C-alpha positions in Angstrom: -175.9 -86.1 8.1 -172.5 -86.5 7.7 -172.1 -88.3 4.3 -168.9 -88.7 2.0 -169.2 -86.7 -1.5 -169.8 -89.8 -3.8 -173.6 -89.6 -1.7 -173.8 -86.2 -1.0 -177.7 -85.0 -3.3 -177.6 -88.8 -4.5 -179.7 -89.9 -1.8 -183.8 -89.8 -2.2 -183.4 -90.9 1.5 -181.0 -91.2 3.9 -180.9 -95.4 3.5 -177.8 -98.1 2.6 -180.1 -101.6 1.8 -177.6 -104.3 3.0 -176.2 -106.8 1.3 -178.0 -110.5 1.4 -175.9 -112.8 0.7 -177.2 -115.6 -1.7 -180.5 -113.1 -2.2 -179.0 -110.0 -3.9 -178.3 -110.2 -7.2 -177.5 -107.4 -10.0 -181.7 -107.5 -10.7 -182.1 -105.8 -6.9 -179.2 -104.3 -6.9 -180.4 -101.8 -9.8 -184.0 -101.4 -8.6 -182.9 -100.0 -4.9 -180.3 -97.7 -6.9 -183.5 -96.3 -9.5 -185.3 -95.9 -6.5 -182.8 -93.8 -5.3 -181.2 -95.3 -2.2 -177.6 -97.6 -2.4 -178.4 -101.0 -3.4 -174.9 -103.9 -2.9 -174.6 -106.8 -2.9 -171.5 -108.9 -2.0 -168.9 -110.0 -4.2 -169.7 -113.6 -2.6 -173.0 -113.8 -5.1 -171.4 -114.3 -8.4 -170.3 -117.8 -8.0 -167.0 -117.1 -9.5 -164.2 -113.6 -9.9 -165.4 -113.9 -14.3 -169.1 -114.0 -12.4 -168.2 -111.3 -10.9 -166.5 -109.1 -13.2 -169.3 -109.6 -16.1 -172.2 -108.4 -13.9 -170.1 -105.1 -12.5 -169.6 -104.1 -16.2 -173.5 -104.7 -16.1 -174.4 -102.4 -13.2 -171.5 -99.9 -13.8 -173.1 -99.4 -17.7 -177.4 -100.0 -16.4 -176.5 -97.4 -13.5 -174.9 -95.2 -15.6 -177.7 -92.7 -17.1 -181.2 -92.0 -15.5 -184.0 -95.0 -17.2 -185.3 -91.5 -19.0 -184.7 -87.7 -19.6 -185.4 -85.4 -17.0 -185.1 -88.4 -14.2 -182.5 -87.9 -11.8 -179.1 -90.2 -11.7 -179.7 -93.5 -10.3 -177.4 -93.2 -7.1 -174.0 -95.0 -6.3 -174.2 -99.2 -5.7 -172.1 -100.8 -3.2 -170.2 -104.5 -3.0 -169.8 -106.6 -0.1 -165.9 -107.9 0.1 -165.2 -110.3 2.7 -161.5 -109.5 4.0 -161.6 -112.6 6.3 -158.5 -114.8 5.6 -161.0 -118.0 4.6 -162.5 -116.0 1.7 -159.7 -117.8 -1.0 -160.9 -114.5 -3.5 -160.3 -111.8 -1.6 -157.2 -110.6 -3.9 -159.3 -111.2 -7.4 -162.2 -109.6 -5.6 -161.2 -106.5 -5.0 -158.8 -106.4 -7.8 -162.5 -106.0 -9.9 -163.5 -104.0 -7.4 -160.4 -101.5 -8.4 -161.0 -102.0 -12.1 -164.7 -101.5 -12.0 -164.6 -98.2 -9.8 -166.7 -99.3 -7.5 -167.9 -96.2 -5.7 -168.7 -98.0 -2.2 -167.6 -100.9 -0.1 -169.0 -102.4 2.2 -165.6 -104.6 4.2 -167.2 -107.1 6.6 -165.5 -110.0 9.2 -162.0 -108.8 8.9 -160.3 -105.3 9.0 -160.5 -103.4 5.7 -157.0 -101.9 5.6 -155.9 -103.0 2.4 -159.6 -102.7 1.0 -158.9 -98.4 2.3 -156.0 -98.4 0.7 -157.5 -99.3 -3.3 -160.3 -98.3 -2.9 -159.1 -94.4 -2.1 -157.0 -94.9 -4.8 -159.6 -94.1 -7.7 -162.0 -92.0 -5.1 -164.4 -94.6 -3.8 -165.2 -95.2 -0.3 -165.2 -97.7 2.1 -167.9 -98.6 4.5 -167.0 -101.2 7.4 -169.5 -103.5 9.7 -169.5 -104.0 13.4 -170.2 -105.0 16.4 -168.0 -104.2 19.2 -167.1 -100.8 20.2 -163.2 -102.1 19.7 -163.9 -103.8 16.0 -165.0 -99.8 15.1 -162.2 -98.1 17.0 -159.9 -100.1 14.8 -162.6 -99.6 11.5 -161.3 -95.9 12.5 -158.2 -96.5 12.8 -157.7 -98.5 8.4 -159.8 -95.0 8.2 -162.4 -96.1 6.9 -165.8 -93.4 5.7 -168.1 -94.6 7.4 -168.6 -96.9 10.2 -172.0 -99.7 10.0 -173.4 -100.9 13.3 -175.2 -103.9 13.2 -176.7 -104.2 16.6 -179.0 -106.7 18.0 -182.3 -108.1 15.6 -180.0 -107.5 12.6 -180.8 -110.4 10.1 -178.0 -113.1 9.8 -175.5 -112.4 12.0 -176.3 -109.5 13.5 -174.7 -108.3 16.8 -175.5 -107.7 20.3 -175.6 -104.7 21.6 -178.6 -102.3 22.1 -178.2 -99.5 19.3 -178.6 -96.5 21.5 -175.8 -97.4 23.7 -173.3 -98.5 20.9 -174.0 -95.8 18.7 -173.7 -93.6 21.1 -170.4 -94.9 22.2 -169.1 -95.1 19.1 -169.8 -91.0 18.5 -167.8 -90.4 21.6 -165.2 -91.1 19.0 -166.0 -90.3 15.9 -167.9 -87.7 13.0 -168.4 -89.6 10.3 -170.9 -91.3 8.8 -172.8 -94.4 11.2 -175.6 -96.6 9.5 -177.1 -98.7 11.7 -178.1 -101.7 11.3 -181.2 -104.0 13.3 -184.7 -104.1 12.5 -185.3 -101.2 10.6 -187.9 -101.3 8.5 -190.1 -98.9 8.1 -189.5 -95.1 7.1 -190.0 -93.7 10.6 -187.0 -96.1 11.6 -184.9 -94.1 9.6 -185.9 -90.7 11.8 -185.1 -92.8 15.0 -181.4 -94.2 13.1 -180.8 -89.8 12.7 -182.5 -89.0 16.3 -180.2 -91.5 17.7 -177.3 -90.1 16.2 -176.4 -92.7 12.6 -176.6 -90.6 10.1 -177.9 -93.5 7.3 -180.9 -96.8 7.9 -179.2 -99.7 6.7 -181.2 -102.2 6.2 -181.8 -105.8 5.1 -184.7 -108.2 5.6 -187.1 -105.7 4.4 -185.7 -106.3 0.9 -186.0 -110.2 1.3 -189.9 -109.8 -0.2 -189.7 -107.7 -2.4 -190.9 -108.8 -6.2 -187.3 -107.8 -7.6 -185.4 -109.7 -5.1 -185.2 -113.3 -6.0 -185.3 -116.0 -3.2 -187.3 -119.2 -3.1 -191.1 -117.8 -2.6 -191.8 -120.4 0.3 -189.0 -118.0 2.0 -191.2 -114.7 1.0 -194.0 -116.5 2.0 -191.9 -117.3 5.6 -191.0 -113.9 5.8 -195.0 -112.6 6.2 -195.6 -115.1 8.9 -193.2 -114.7 10.8 -192.7 -112.1 14.0 -190.1 -111.3 16.4 -190.7 -113.9 18.9 -190.4 -116.2 15.6 -186.5 -115.6 15.1 -184.4 -117.7 16.9 -180.2 -116.9 17.5 -178.1 -119.5 17.5 -174.7 -119.4 16.4 -175.2 -123.9 15.5 -175.1 -123.3 11.6 -171.9 -121.2 11.2 -169.6 -120.9 14.3 -170.9 -117.2 14.6 -174.0 -116.3 16.6 -176.5 -114.8 13.6 -180.6 -114.6 13.7 -182.6 -117.6 11.7 -186.1 -118.0 10.7 -187.8 -120.2 13.3 -189.9 -122.4 10.2 -187.0 -122.7 8.6 -184.8 -124.5 11.5 -188.5 -126.9 12.1 -188.8 -127.6 8.7 -185.0 -128.8 8.4 -185.7 -131.1 10.7 -184.4 -129.4 14.1 -186.4 -128.7 17.4 -186.1 -124.5 17.2 -186.5 -124.7 20.9 -184.5 -127.1 22.0 -181.2 -126.6 19.7 -177.9 -128.7 20.3 -175.1 -127.1 21.9 -172.8 -124.7 18.8 -169.4 -126.5 18.2 -166.7 -125.7 21.0 -164.3 -124.8 18.7 -166.2 -122.7 16.6 -166.7 -123.8 12.7 -170.3 -125.2 11.3 -172.4 -127.6 12.8 -174.5 -130.6 11.4 -178.1 -129.9 10.9 -179.6 -132.8 9.2 -178.6 -132.6 5.1 -179.6 -129.0 5.8 -178.0 -126.5 4.1 -176.6 -123.1 5.7 -178.4 -119.7 3.9 -180.2 -123.0 1.5 -182.9 -124.4 3.6 -182.4 -122.3 7.1 -183.6 -119.2 5.9 -181.8 -115.5 7.9 -184.1 -112.7 9.1 -184.0 -110.1 11.4 -186.3 -108.9 14.1 -188.3 -106.5 12.6 -189.9 -109.1 10.2 -193.1 -109.1 12.1 -193.7 -105.6 10.4 -193.6 -106.8 6.8 -197.1 -107.4 5.5 -196.5 -107.7 1.5 -194.4 -108.1 -1.1 -194.2 -104.3 -3.2 -191.6 -103.9 -5.5 -188.9 -101.9 -4.3 -189.8 -98.9 -5.7 -193.4 -99.2 -4.3 -191.4 -99.5 -1.1 -189.3 -96.8 -1.7 -191.6 -94.0 -2.0 -193.7 -96.0 1.1 -191.0 -95.5 3.4 -190.1 -91.7 1.8 -194.2 -90.7 3.0 -193.4 -92.3 6.3 -190.1 -90.6 6.9 -191.4 -87.2 5.9 -194.0 -87.6 7.9 -192.3 -87.9 10.8 -189.4 -85.4 10.4 -191.3 -82.7 8.6 -194.0 -81.7 11.0 -190.7 -82.0 13.6 -188.9 -79.7 11.8 -191.3 -76.9 11.7 -192.1 -77.2 15.6 -188.4 -76.9 15.8 -188.2 -73.7 13.6 -191.5 -72.2 15.9 
């Protein structure tokens, strides 16, 4: 694996938990990091810059030490920073990331250059999520430490490219850290991602159905009841193509099989008074592999068993 020094020998599995808009909280992030993977959340999940300041102080303090002697240190945590002009808190939040020396920053929806300079100033690293080869090339030019290849099947604002094609193209010009996003839900998926040429898996939807995730219980039950056929990809609700649970769209009073076209100029479309993300729920195509609601530690232990069940026999065969 090609990993920055801040992650080397710090991870139980080659896995970053994706930031979940409105769903990731310090409680979930702490559980993910203590389980040995990079936990993350969007900066904008905090309702104000003051709340973000408090959350970052809390995470930095809580994750400074193991819970008990002889346990490993928690993995580093990450914050997702939206670098679009529409993010009115961009400067405030970036200043807080620097203040608290956040170890990993995940940038999205814009040019990451300013964030790269700021985060590198204290020794942190920046991963940038992309949905096209052109955006990946621009991220490399900006000096990021890793590229998140967001492929078809990812929850929320996912891409449309096949993971095999996308990772192979990125590897033609980039030798640094690559994270693969889109439909990953098991430990064996992490092995598959590495075989494709990625260094780390990037999993979001699976963590919605965990005990530490503080979303509506109905959302969790809908995840358990859904499969890949019940994921709807549309730009109607946010102006950008994204994947949502069909049942949540129907519950909002719309026909998910006959949605109106998105607004011609982008922007958000009408949805019968339902609120995006609060009532119309995102999920990826891997949702059909979610059958229970475990604690994060239990889930990561399961991933670990699945990962090594595939990886170790392959290693033994290669050494013969």
